[in-house]
C-alpha positions, -999 to +999 in steps of 0.1 A: -533-871-499-552-843-478-535-818-458-534-781-445-510-755-436-514-729-409-494-697-403-491-687-366-477-652-359-471-632-328-482-594-328-447-582-339-447-606-368-484-598-377-474-561-377-444-567-399-464-587-424-493-562-427-467-534-430-446-551-456-475-565-477-498-536-473-472-511-483-476-491-451-513-484-461-529-509-437-529-506-400-518-538-381-549-540-361-562-575-351-598-561-352-596-552-387-607-578-413-585-562-440-553-565-418-563-600-410-567-609-446-530-601-452-521-633-431-549-653-450-533-642-483-499-653-470-513-687-462-530-688-497-496-682-512-480-709-492-506-734-502-505-723-539-469-726-542-469-760-523-494-774-548-477-759-578-442-772-567-455-806-558-474-810-591-488-843-579-524-854-590-546-864-560-530-838-535-556-816-518-548-787-494-577-771-475-581-734-476-564-715-447-585-703-418-580-671-398-580-674-360-569-647-335-564-645-298-541-652-270-522-685-263-533-701-295-515-734-303-513-759-331-523-793-318-511-821-342-533-849-352-524-880-333-533-906-362-508-931-375-510-918-412-508-881-404-475-862-405-471-828-391-442-804-390-437-769-376-411-746-391-402-715-371-391-683-390-374-654-370-380-619-385-356-591-387-364-567-360-381-593-338-411-615-340-415-652-349-438-669-374-445-705-375-456-724-406-473-756-396-479-782-421-501-815-417-509-841-443-525-875-442-503-898-462 
């Protein structure tokens, strides 16, 4: 089985994650590669935990990618053997983070 996960965050959520994971030492600037790497690390942690908890031989998750910009949307694959789900998370203080998971089964 091959799959991928994606984390989509609005600006409020991005700022909250960068602040929390950077201990307040990293400015939540979309132009700063260090700040962007915080979201990449979050995606790495999600993928790592998924693989660890599944503990199934033959499961492959691709590394996450970082994409920034306005009006970015996840477009699910339209194949018969592909399953996609989107899980929204509301953050305290505002902001929404979406975890998108796709897998070919």
